[in-house]
C-alpha positions in Angstrom: -16.7 -54.8 -4.7 -18.8 -53.9 -1.7 -15.7 -53.0 0.3 -14.8 -50.1 -1.9 -18.2 -48.4 -1.5 -18.4 -48.6 2.3 -18.7 -45.3 4.0 -17.3 -44.6 7.5 -18.4 -41.9 9.8 -16.2 -40.5 12.5 -17.5 -38.6 15.5 -16.1 -35.2 16.2 -16.0 -33.9 19.7 -17.5 -30.5 20.2 -18.5 -29.9 16.6 -20.0 -26.5 17.3 -16.7 -25.2 18.9 -14.7 -26.7 16.0 -17.0 -24.9 13.5 -16.5 -21.6 15.5 -12.7 -22.1 15.4 -12.8 -22.7 11.7 -14.9 -19.6 11.1 -12.7 -17.5 13.2 -9.6 -18.7 11.3 -11.5 -17.9 8.0 -12.2 -14.4 9.4 -8.5 -13.9 10.2 -7.5 -15.1 6.7 -9.9 -12.7 5.1 -8.5 -9.9 7.2 -4.9 -10.8 6.2 -5.9 -10.9 2.6 -7.5 -7.5 2.9 -4.3 -6.1 4.4 -2.2 -7.8 1.8 -4.3 -6.2 -1.0 -3.9 -2.8 0.7 -0.1 -3.2 0.9 0.1 -4.3 -2.7 -1.8 -1.1 -3.7 0.6 1.0 -1.7 3.6 -0.7 -3.3 2.2 -0.1 -6.8 1.7 3.6 -5.9 5.2 3.8 -4.6 6.6 2.3 -7.8 4.7 4.9 -9.8 5.9 7.7 -7.6 9.5 6.6 -7.9 9.3 6.3 -11.7 7.7 9.8 -11.8 10.6 11.1 -9.6 13.2 9.5 -11.9 11.6 11.1 -14.9 11.6 14.5 -13.2 15.2 14.1 -12.1 16.3 13.3 -15.6 14.4 16.3 -16.9 16.0 18.5 -14.3 19.5 17.2 -15.2 18.8 17.9 -18.9 17.6 21.5 -18.2 20.6 22.1 -15.9 23.0 21.1 -18.6 21.2 23.4 -21.0 21.5 26.2 -18.5 25.2 25.6 -17.9 25.8 25.8 -21.7 24.0 29.2 -21.8 25.9 30.7 -18.9 29.1 32.7 -19.5 32.4 30.9 -18.8 34.2 33.8 -17.3 36.2 33.4 -14.1 34.7 34.8 -10.9 36.7 37.5 -9.1 38.1 36.3 -5.8 37.2 39.4 -3.8 33.9 40.8 -4.3 31.4 42.7 -2.3 29.7 40.7 0.5 26.4 39.4 -0.6 23.5 40.6 1.5 21.3 37.9 2.6 17.6 38.5 2.8 15.4 37.1 5.4 14.2 33.6 4.7 10.6 33.2 4.1 8.8 30.5 6.0 9.7 27.1 4.7 7.1 25.5 2.5 5.2 22.6 4.1 5.9 19.4 2.4 2.9 17.8 1.0 2.0 14.4 2.2 1.7 11.9 -0.5 -1.9 11.3 -1.5 -2.6 7.6 -1.3 -5.8 7.1 -3.0 -8.2 5.2 -0.8 -10.2 3.7 -3.7 -11.6 0.4 -2.5 -10.8 -2.2 -5.1 -13.2 -4.9 -6.1 -11.1 -7.4 -4.2 -11.4 -5.3 -1.0 -15.1 -5.1 -1.3 -15.3 -8.8 -2.0 -13.2 -9.5 1.1 -15.3 -7.2 3.2 -18.5 -9.0 2.2 -16.9 -12.4 3.0 -15.8 -11.0 6.3 -19.3 -9.8 7.1 -20.7 -13.2 6.1 -18.3 -15.0 8.4 -19.1 -12.6 11.3 -22.8 -13.1 10.8 -22.3 -16.9 11.0 -20.3 -16.4 14.2 -23.0 -14.2 15.7 -25.7 -16.7 14.8 -23.7 -19.4 16.6 -23.4 -17.2 19.7 -19.8 -16.1 19.7 
């Protein structure tokens, strides 16, 4: 009955350096979680943009078929006057996708944990 309740203590060499190592690993894990959360946000936005693009493409196909139905069905003459080409205007710049940089609650929480870990490391003298 006394044997089950005995407590053993084990000595750890360099406990301060071990604690520093553990805190640094925790800091790395928090940074990785933050990056993961950012990547997940980008993936969600990508999926939304792709679904929007699919919707627009189906609408364009629908409107194109309506347009073809309204066009005349006469054959085009083989020889016609050459078409004069006008000068091309400057190409429109493609807009870069706007990835909203709204910090989520998870990112704020991770940043606070990261700052706590860094303050502990600074107090230990790293």
